[in-house]
N, C-alpha and C positions, 0 to 999 in steps of 0.2 A: 665517610668511610672507604680504604681504601683494600680490596681483599686480593688474597693468596694469588691469584691470575691476575685482575693490573698488574699489583707489586712484583708482579712473574716481569711482568712486557716494559713495565719501567726500569729494573735494576741490571738486566741481561744487554751487552753492549759488545757478545763478540757477534761476529760476520750472522748475517745470517737473523741475527734480534732485531723485531721493529724498531728500539731503539737505538740498536746499535746503524741500522741502515740511515733510520735521521741523523744519528750524530756526522755520518760520512758525508751527508749535502756540506757539509761546511770546513773550512779552517780550522785549526786545532792552535793551539800553540803548545811546540814538543819539546826542544833544550833552549840554551842558551845561545848564545849566538859561540861567548866566547869560549864551548865547551868543545865547541870540533877546529881543528888544525888546521894550517891547511897540510897537504901527505904526510899525516900526522895519524894514529890509529883512532879506528869503529868505535865507535859509540853504542853498549845492546840501548833498546830505547824497546818501552811494553807503552805498543797504543791501542787499545778499542776491544783487546786480547790477542792481538799481532805478536807477535816477535819479529823486530828493526831492525837494521845497522843504522846509522847515519856518517858522514861520512865528509871530510872538505875537498874539494880537491885538488889540483896544480893551482888549478886559477880561483882558488876562490869560492866555486859554484857548492852549492850542498847534494847531496846524492840523501836519498833515506830508501830505503828497499828490505826485501824482505831479506830474513838472515840465510836465507837456504840458496846455496849457489847451479841454477840449478839442469847442472849436470849429475853433480850425486850428490845434491843435497851437502855437502860442507858445511859448516859455518863459514861464514864470510867474515864475522866478525875476529876469525884466526887473518882473512886474509892479506895483501901487504896494501900501503898503499900507496900508489906511488907514476905517476910521470899520465897524471889522468884520467884518471881509473881504478879500479880496487881486484885488488890481481885476486884469488882464491890461490891457495895454496895448496891445493891438494895434484893439482893437474894446469894450473895457471893462468885457466881461462883469465880473464876482465870481461869488467865489465865497469863503461862510465854512468854516471850522475842517473841517466836519465835511464836503465836498464839496460841497455842494449851489449852486445855481447863485440868489445873489439879486439882480444886477440886472441887467439883458438893455438895455441904453439906446441900441443901436447898431439895433435891430427895431422896428418900429412894433406900437402895440399892436395887435392882444391879440400880448403875446410867449408864449414856449414854456420860461419857465425853468423851471417845478416840475420839467419833462420830462429836464432837464441836471441832470445832478452829477457829477465830479470822484474820478479814481480818489482816495479820500484811506484813509487809516489814524487807530484809535485812536491817545490816547497819553493817557499821564498823566505826573507829575514826584512825584521821590522820592526822598530825600536829597542836592537837587541836579543831580539828570539824571532828561531826557528821555527816557520807558522806547515803545517801539512797538512794535503788535506788529498781526502783517500778517497775519493767520489770518484765515480766510472766513468762520468760524462764527458766526452769531450773536450769540453772546456771551460777551467774550470772559476766559479764566481770572484770578483774582489773583496778584498779583504775588511772584516766591521765594519762601518765606517763610530768604531768610536771617539769621543771628542777625546781622547790622550791619545789618539794616533796622529795626530793634527796639529802634534804639541811638541818644539825643536825633541831630534833625538838625543842633544844633551841635558833635559832640562825631563827623561825621559828614567822612570827607574820601579827596578825590576826583579822578583824574587821566587824562586821554586823554594815548595817544601809538599812532602812527597803525605800521606792522609792511606792509612790503613782501615777501609770502609770504602763500602760503595761510593758512585759522586751523590749519588741521592740522598743520601741524612748529610752526609757533608757539605750541600749545597744551603737542604735544608736550613742545616743551621746558624746558617749564613741568611737567609731570611724571615726570622723566628726574633721578632726585635723582641717579646717582649723572655724574654728570659735574661733580656740585660740587668735588669736591677734587680736578679734573681744572685749569676753567675757569678760575675762579675762587678758585683756592686749590695750585695743582703749584707757584705755589715757596716755598709756605713747609713751616720744616722745625720739627714741633713742638716741639720744644727750648726755641726761639722766642716760644713764647704763654705765656698767666697759666696759670695751672693753672683760673679759672672761664671762660675763654675760647671761646666757647658753639662755636667751627670748629673747637677744641683734638676731638674725639672725630673731628670727617672727615679730618682730619690725620690725625691715629693710621692709621687704616685705613678708605685710596681705597677697597674695594672692599663696599661695603656688604651682607648677608643681605638678604632681604626677605621677608614679609611680602602676603597679597592676594586683595580680596576681591570677587564682584559686595556692591553695597552698594542700597536704596530710590531713593541720585539719583543713581547713574550705578556705579564705580567709586572704591577705596583700598585705597592699598598702607602699609605702615609697615617703613619700613626701619628697621636693629639692627643695631646695633656693640656690643661688651661695653667699659666701661666701665676692665671693670683691679679693683674694689673689689668686686664681686659685683654689682653692676645691672645694667647695661641702659641705653644712649643708643640715645632713638626718635625716629626721624622721621616720624610721624603725615601725610597728604598725598591730595588729593579729585579727581578731577574728576567734573564736578555738571553731569549733559544741561544747554542743550544743545554747551553753549565755554566754562562757565567752571569754576575751579580757586581749589583753598585752599594754598596755598602752605606748605611748614612753619619757613616765615623766619621764625616768631615765638614766644618761649613762648607752649605748650598751652593756661599758665590763664587765659588773657588774647587771642590772639591771634583774632579778629571779623575775616573781613573776605569775601569777595571780588571774584575776577579772572576777566574778561570776554575773549574771544577774539575777537572779531564781522566774524563775514565781513564786506565792506562789498561784496567781492567774489569771485570766485576769487580774483586773486594779491595781495590788498590783506584787511590782519586791523586794524581799534581794539582795543588796548589796555585796556578798563577797567578801576581800579583801585580799588574800595570797601573803607573801614579804619577801623577805630577809633584815633584818633589816640588816647585812652589805652592803649592795647597797649603789649605793651613784643612790641618787633620794628621785623624793619632799620631799619620809616623810624620809628621812635623814640631806640632805640639810637644810641650814639654808635660812630663808624665804628673798624667792626676794629681792633684795634693788634697789634701784640707788645705784651711785657712792659717790652721798655726805655720803652714809648707812643708810639713809632713806629705812625705809618698802614696797615694792611697795604697795600701798592700794586696795585692795581684793584677800591678794592673804595671810590670813593667817592660822595658819596653825591650825586642830581639830573642834572636835563637841562638840556642848554641848545636848544631848539626853531629853528627856522626861523620866521619871521611865518606867519603863516595865511594862503591866499587865496581866492579863491570860486571856486580847480577842483573839480571830483568829488572831487577827491581829495587837498584843499590842507588839510586840518584837522590840527593837529598832529601834525608831522615830524618829529625830531631830522636839527637840522646834520649828524650826523654818521652818517654814511650808506655806499653803496654805490660813490655818486660820489668820493670823498674814501677810500673803505679803511677802513670806520670811525673815523679819523685812527688808525691803527693807526702803533706807535712803534714798532718792529723794534729798535729800542737797549736798551728796557725790558725786551722781551721776548727779547733775551743772555743778558742785565747780574742778571737772574735777580730783577730788578725788578716787574717785572708778568708775569707767566704767561703772558699771552695775548696781551702789547704793548697792549688795551685796557683804558680805564680807565673803572670803573662797572661793575656788577652787570648789573645791568636792557642794559646796551649792549652786552654782551659776548652772551648770551643776543640779541640782535637779531642782534647781526653774526651770531655762528652760521648762528642760524636761517634767514637772509633768502638768508646765502651756498648754502645749498640748492639757490640760484632758487626762479621764484616757485610754483611746487607739484614738491614730490620726485617724480623717479621713484624707486618704493618699489623697483623692482625689481634695483632697483640694494642695496639691503638686502638686510647682513648678520649681521641682527639676531644677543641675547647673552641669554642667562639673563638679565644685566638686566637690558635691554627687555621683563621679563613686563606689566609697567603699559601696556607704549606696548601692548602685541598687543593687547595684555583689549579696552581703550581702546573701540580698531580696532574690534576684536568687537565689542564690546556698542552704537558708535554702530549699526555696518551692521545690525547684525541689528533693532538697535528701524527703523533707517530701512526695511527692507523690510518690515517687521513695519507697522508705517502701509501700507504700500502695498499690500501683499497681504491684507490680510485688519485696515484700520482702526482699530488698538491704539494707543491713546493713547499715548504716552511716556514715560517716568519723570520726573514733574513737573510735567504740561503742565496735567493737568486737575487736579494735588494738590499744590500746592504747601508743602503740611507739609510732604513729604521730604524737604527741607534743613531742616527746623529739627534732624535729629541730627548734619550735617557741619562739623568743625571739625578745623582741622587745626595741627601746630607742633612743636617738640622738649621732650623731657623724659625725664627721668632718676629709670626705677623701681627698684628695689629690691626689690620683693615677690613677684618670677618667677609673675606671670598667665602664663596666652593671649592671646594680645597681645590680644583685642578685648576679653576682661578691662580690661585695663593699658589700653585705647580707653577704655569705659566709663568705670570708676570716677572717672578725672584727669576724664571730662567730665564725671560728674555736682559734682565738686567744684569745676570750673570758675565764674571768671564771666560770667552770664547778665546782657544783661538781660530788665523787666520789655518784654513782647507791646508792639508796636504799636498805639494807640487805630483808627490810620488802615490797621492792617492791617484790622480789623471791618468798617471805612467797604468796600472791593474788592468 
């Protein structure tokens, strides 16, 4: 059980909180590179409870800084992005991407621009994403060494979706494999499925058994079910510090991806999905179907978005949301067409985690053996955050991004009868791997 005080420590991410301090040790995916145009308008950006603005200067460099001009605190969101910097429209003070004041035209000479600096954070671009490091150390660590970041950039796909709840409950929905047989497939009869339909084993046995362990990158589980032919159906998945997951929704051999649950503030999260377009996964396979060819209700692909706005939380919002009950179809729910009545696997997960409220009160929970991955991950996060606070111990992956290299998720069937970790290691050795990116050496 997670106590109220532990829940507070786990879910609060603003400046001065122990979880927020831990998050600031890492690079965070913050924007699509395509959101920023050279000398174009700044974009409002919320990260870890801080109101920031991002812009791209005349040379193509990205700046991310506090939105308040250090002169009189007018918002730099209103600023003019021109000739290598962002100029405050109040008195004309201008700042480069590093936050240096490079012009102070409203002050008679001699001015003091060399003494003024806007609060700016480091930013780099990789895989079509702007990454931001909000830590205070003089040197930032390299980016995490996810396999997907070694793939050629033209083979990488990225999507962003905002979720209106705390990052932890969003993340926990991803590492809870037991819900799949109900929320996503509770209406499916195994007799209606073809022998090679991947969801078949989940429908046959809706109560998977588990192995789990701490891993160099965080935590790992293996959900398993017998196949009925002497084999075992495995679903391997990971939590990776500080807010990443790897879901088992693709064939293990090619399923290179990473999924971030970036805390915008305590009650809003940006889901960032980075995947290999050539992987055999839910993103590339046809929609799951019954053996007669009919698509399985509730498994449609794609999401419909509201138009982005310039609000702090106005980016990548789904049009199905709490205000319209996530467009739940009670008729489809009652007649068994869609178990949840909500169409789309991502939207089903989003509705469930948002329905818990902005921040779950963990005191109300009654956790079961099927929740071991959740409890272990909470403990791992909490212990790491406390060790950083009390002993200055860097959390996993914060200083050495190579710990992520051995992390892979996905489903597979094995007949060798080995220990689960041996199965994982042998299948990982056989899997598709890209060569290390030249960009990694340059970081």
